[in-house]
C-alpha positions as a printed NumPy array, in Angstrom:
array([[ 56.688,  33.611,  29.808],
       [ 59.781,  31.851,  31.42 ],
       [ 59.314,  30.099,  34.585],
       [ 62.08 ,  28.796,  36.774],
       [ 61.519,  25.605,  39.031],
       [ 62.822,  22.413,  39.977],
       [ 61.539,  18.78 ,  39.755],
       [ 62.636,  15.242,  39.59 ],
       [ 63.313,  13.776,  36.248],
       [ 61.14 ,  10.818,  35.482],
       [ 61.826,  10.258,  31.697],
       [ 64.187,  11.262,  29.105],
       [ 63.374,  10.209,  25.456],
       [ 66.057,  11.298,  22.697],
       [ 63.878,  12.82 ,  19.645],
       [ 66.828,  13.791,  17.404],
       [ 70.506,  15.04 ,  17.607],
       [ 70.467,  16.423,  21.193],
       [ 66.678,  17.422,  21.159],
       [ 65.104,  15.467,  24.114],
       [ 61.547,  15.117,  25.527],
       [ 61.876,  15.392,  29.389],
       [ 59.134,  14.343,  31.697],
       [ 59.23 ,  15.957,  35.034],
       [ 57.706,  15.802,  38.252],
       [ 58.049,  19.595,  39.134],
       [ 57.355,  21.385,  42.12 ],
       [ 55.056,  24.225,  40.696],
       [ 53.554,  22.693,  37.763],
       [ 53.169,  19.057,  38.736],
       [ 53.899,  16.148,  36.062],
       [ 54.774,  17.791,  33.031],
       [ 56.517,  17.091,  29.541],
       [ 58.894,  19.635,  28.043],
       [ 61.013,  19.753,  25.04 ],
       [ 64.61 ,  20.535,  25.531],
       [ 67.699,  21.015,  23.561],
       [ 70.705,  19.828,  25.185],
       [ 73.849,  21.959,  24.868],
       [ 77.105,  20.007,  24.384],
       [ 78.538,  22.22 ,  27.108],
       [ 75.865,  21.413,  29.753],
       [ 76.035,  18.79 ,  32.308],
       [ 73.822,  16.012,  31.428],
       [ 70.907,  14.882,  33.793],
       [ 69.861,  11.361,  34.373],
       [ 66.576,   9.916,  35.424],
       [ 65.902,  10.386,  39.121],
       [ 67.99 ,  13.47 ,  39.444],
       [ 66.5  ,  16.529,  41.088],
       [ 66.713,  19.514,  38.714],
       [ 66.286,  22.996,  38.135],
       [ 64.968,  24.026,  34.947],
       [ 63.786,  27.322,  33.117],
       [ 60.408,  26.459,  31.145],
       [ 58.93 ,  28.664,  28.458],
       [ 55.245,  27.86 ,  28.437],
       [ 53.5  ,  29.014,  25.226],
       [ 50.572,  27.531,  22.954],
       [ 50.216,  24.666,  25.408],
       [ 53.875,  23.6  ,  24.672],
       [ 56.396,  23.575,  27.691],
       [ 60.032,  24.576,  26.028],
       [ 62.751,  23.601,  28.658],
       [ 65.458,  26.352,  27.938],
       [ 67.98 ,  25.022,  30.846],
       [ 67.989,  21.9  ,  32.78 ],
       [ 70.338,  21.768,  35.651],
       [ 70.971,  18.916,  37.883],
       [ 71.028,  19.879,  41.538],
       [ 71.232,  16.6  ,  43.328],
       [ 71.362,  12.88 ,  42.508],
       [ 70.463,   9.364,  43.989],
       [ 73.612,   7.963,  44.928],
       [ 73.571,   4.405,  43.037],
       [ 77.349,   4.077,  42.192],
       [ 77.941,   1.46 ,  44.807],
       [ 74.475,  -0.326,  45.148],
       [ 73.85 ,  -3.525,  43.738],
       [ 71.283,  -4.072,  40.654],
       [ 68.297,  -5.233,  43.385],
       [ 68.43 ,  -1.745,  44.754],
       [ 68.691,   0.345,  41.506],
       [ 65.979,  -1.613,  40.377],
       [ 63.543,  -0.741,  43.433],
       [ 64.812,   2.858,  42.625],
       [ 63.772,   2.734,  39.256],
       [ 60.221,   0.956,  40.126],
       [ 59.551,   3.957,  42.568],
       [ 59.823,   6.502,  39.804],
       [ 57.892,   4.488,  37.56 ],
       [ 55.145,   3.891,  39.977],
       [ 54.673,   7.897,  40.357],
       [ 54.981,   8.313,  36.852],
       [ 52.154,   5.918,  36.236],
       [ 50.035,   6.86 ,  39.4  ],
       [ 50.518,  10.843,  38.903],
       [ 47.988,  12.411,  36.442],
       [ 49.646,  14.72 ,  33.502],
       [ 49.486,  18.272,  35.347],
       [ 49.016,  16.844,  38.876],
       [ 51.098,  15.742,  41.62 ],
       [ 50.595,  16.042,  45.387],
       [ 53.071,  18.263,  46.995],
       [ 53.958,  15.317,  49.549],
       [ 55.059,  13.089,  46.738],
       [ 57.395,  15.508,  45.704],
       [ 58.851,  16.271,  48.624],
       [ 59.155,  12.25 ,  49.447],
       [ 60.945,  11.768,  45.996],
       [ 63.278,  14.746,  46.561],
       [ 64.201,  13.64 ,  50.139],
       [ 64.731,   9.915,  48.724],
       [ 67.397,  11.658,  46.614],
       [ 69.053,  13.983,  48.855],
       [ 69.158,  11.393,  51.786],
       [ 70.799,   8.891,  49.862],
       [ 74.202,  10.242,  50.611],
       [ 74.224,   9.667,  53.973],
       [ 71.376,   6.63 ,  54.704],
       [ 71.33 ,   3.143,  54.211],
       [ 69.82 ,   3.083,  50.774],
       [ 67.974,  -0.363,  51.271],
       [ 66.061,   1.38 ,  54.259],
       [ 65.354,   4.565,  52.274],
       [ 63.92 ,   2.591,  49.412],
       [ 61.783,   0.698,  51.717],
       [ 60.265,   3.386,  53.592],
       [ 59.8  ,   5.264,  50.161],
       [ 57.915,   2.441,  49.059],
       [ 55.896,   2.085,  52.382],
       [ 55.025,   5.916,  52.342],
       [ 53.914,   5.944,  48.744],
       [ 51.754,   2.427,  49.493],
       [ 50.115,   5.021,  52.254],
       [ 49.843,   8.29 ,  49.877],
       [ 48.035,   5.93 ,  47.128],
       [ 46.264,   4.208,  49.788],
       [ 47.493,   0.468,  48.274],
       [ 47.892,  -0.816,  51.475],
       [ 45.352,  -3.758,  52.06 ],
       [ 42.78 ,  -2.595,  54.564],
       [ 43.475,  -5.15 ,  56.973],
       [ 46.646,  -6.322,  57.571],
       [ 47.626,  -9.598,  59.728],
       [ 50.826,  -8.678,  60.876],
       [ 50.881,  -6.111,  63.376],
       [ 54.159,  -4.615,  62.756],
       [ 53.372,  -4.128,  59.034],
       [ 50.21 ,  -2.305,  60.139],
       [ 52.164,  -0.092,  62.258],
       [ 54.289,   0.583,  59.412],
       [ 51.456,   1.577,  57.409],
       [ 50.077,   3.821,  60.291],
       [ 53.854,   5.599,  60.491],
       [ 53.945,   6.051,  56.689],
       [ 50.663,   7.501,  56.337],
       [ 51.509,  10.107,  59.162],
       [ 55.129,  11.145,  58.563],
       [ 56.806,  12.139,  55.264],
       [ 59.993,  10.258,  54.179],
       [ 62.254,  12.715,  55.872],
       [ 60.793,  11.987,  59.513],
       [ 60.601,   8.113,  58.942],
       [ 64.058,   7.959,  58.494],
       [ 64.378,   9.021,  61.844],
       [ 62.125,   6.404,  63.687],
       [ 63.835,   3.282,  64.261],
       [ 62.403,  -0.032,  65.434],
       [ 61.232,  -1.528,  61.905],
       [ 62.814,  -4.856,  61.576],
       [ 64.93 ,  -5.321,  58.216],
       [ 63.183,  -8.571,  58.108],
       [ 59.951,  -6.739,  56.869],
       [ 61.558,  -4.981,  54.262],
       [ 60.768,  -7.886,  51.532],
       [ 57.263,  -8.024,  52.715],
       [ 56.737,  -4.834,  52.281],
       [ 58.057,  -4.609,  48.994],
       [ 55.807,  -7.668,  47.548],
       [ 52.773,  -5.428,  48.694],
       [ 54.504,  -2.854,  46.492],
       [ 54.633,  -4.955,  43.305],
       [ 51.282,  -5.867,  44.047],
       [ 50.229,  -2.626,  43.586],
       [ 52.038,  -2.04 ,  40.348],
       [ 49.707,  -3.59 ,  37.85 ],
       [ 51.715,  -3.644,  34.881],
       [ 54.349,  -6.18 ,  37.066],
       [ 51.733,  -8.576,  38.32 ],
       [ 51.957, -10.862,  35.229],
       [ 55.643, -11.027,  36.029],
       [ 55.464, -11.765,  39.861]])
């Protein structure tokens, strides 16, 4: 049976000539891996793209028939640090979401991050997405000493990313503090920080 859905491309691994293994956080099936034979004429999809895929599911194997990019995170004018933060967000979700799992809120937030990157300050967006993910996965410390950080935690627990963007009054000097909390919630980076 052929299913059409959309998702966020989280990993792309070359297997052999034009044959790839794709890891997608999909809207309908959660986190899933599928094999894809890329056509030479197809527009290639990059990690972090929102993609539309046609998936054939049989014998517990997913064969991706088409993979078409719908929107991309705008990274062409970003510095290395912002690109690195974006990739950390994807890696965090890839590690935290189990195979076949995936909360709809996580999916919607990642799609919002990609779509809003065209019109909003990427540093602000990345900070809000990190704060939102910390709340969704309950990785904020239970008791925060800083009242504004506590306010950010409460806001991000109650509002999706698209709504958080509209809420002003979060001081930019707190971005790095919240980013450090985010890094501390990623076990595989703790040895490097």
